[in-house]
Every structure is written in C-alpha cells, then in structure tokens.
C-alpha positions in Angstrom: -94.6 28.8 27.2 -91.8 26.8 25.6 -90.4 23.8 27.3 -86.8 23.6 28.4 -85.6 21.4 25.5 -87.1 23.7 22.9 -85.4 26.7 24.5 -82.1 24.9 24.5 -82.5 24.0 20.8 -83.4 27.6 19.8 -80.4 29.0 21.7 -77.9 26.6 20.2 -79.3 27.1 16.7 -79.3 30.9 16.9 -75.7 30.8 18.4 -74.4 28.6 15.6 -76.0 30.9 13.0 -74.5 34.0 14.6 -71.1 32.4 14.7 -71.4 31.6 11.0 -72.4 35.2 10.2 -69.5 36.5 12.2 -67.0 34.3 10.4 -68.5 35.3 7.0 -68.3 39.0 8.0 -64.7 38.6 9.1 -63.7 36.8 5.9 -65.4 39.5 3.9 -63.6 42.3 5.7 -60.2 40.6 5.8 -60.2 39.2 2.2 -62.5 41.7 0.5 -60.7 43.7 -2.3 -61.8 46.5 -4.4 -65.4 46.8 -5.4 -66.4 44.3 -2.6 -64.9 41.3 -4.5 -63.3 38.5 -2.6 -59.8 37.5 -3.4 -59.2 33.8 -4.3 -57.9 33.2 -0.8 -61.0 34.7 0.6 -63.2 32.5 -1.6 -61.4 29.4 -0.3 -61.8 30.6 3.2 -65.5 31.1 2.6 -65.9 27.6 1.3 -64.0 26.3 4.3 -66.3 28.2 6.6 -69.4 26.8 5.0 -68.0 23.2 5.3 -67.1 23.9 8.9 -70.6 25.2 9.5 -72.1 22.0 8.2 -69.8 19.9 10.3 -70.6 22.1 13.4 -74.3 21.7 13.0 -74.0 18.0 12.5 -72.0 17.7 15.7 -74.4 20.0 17.6 -77.4 18.0 16.3 -75.8 14.7 17.5 -74.9 16.2 20.8 -78.4 17.6 21.4 -79.9 14.2 20.5 -77.9 12.5 23.2 -78.3 15.3 25.8 -82.0 15.9 25.4 -83.1 12.2 24.8 -85.1 11.0 27.8 -85.8 7.3 28.2 -89.6 7.7 28.1 -89.6 9.4 24.7 -89.6 6.2 22.7 -86.3 7.0 21.0 -84.5 4.0 22.3 -83.5 1.3 19.7 -85.6 -1.8 19.5 -82.8 -4.1 20.6 -82.6 -2.4 24.0 -86.3 -2.7 24.5 -86.3 -6.4 23.5 -83.4 -7.2 26.0 -85.2 -5.3 28.8 -88.4 -7.2 28.1 -86.7 -10.6 28.2 
C-alpha cells in the first residue's frame, strides 16, 4: 500500500496535468480555426498556458516540500542541526 505522502503527491500531480489538458483543450476549441489550425492569438495563449503550467508545478513542488517535510527525514539544513547540537 502507498503511504499518505505518496498518495498526496500523485493526486496533486494528476490534478495539475488534468488542469493543463483542460486549458489546452479550451484554447484549441476557442482559438482553433479552419483545418484545426490555431490562430496567432491562440498560439500566444498556448505559450502562456505552458509557462503558467511550469510556474504552477514549481509552486506546487515547493508547497509539497514544505507541507510533507517531517523533522526526522534528514531534510533540515546543516545550520539548524549545528545550532541544535550546540
């Protein structure tokens, strides 16, 4: 069985990908022209969606790192450990 943290990571990753696919589908339907070719405005929107997806996943990764980090995992920085030892 998967542990709680792994399930949370899977759900968040799948949700982010589904959001991206939904945005890409919406852009394709809204800005798609004849012969399934995107208009120039649609192409700009698609590039913006890709950049937004990258920023979203960066924020999600940082958020998960803080939320799922437990003190016993050894992920603390060395300065904190040195201060606690002294």
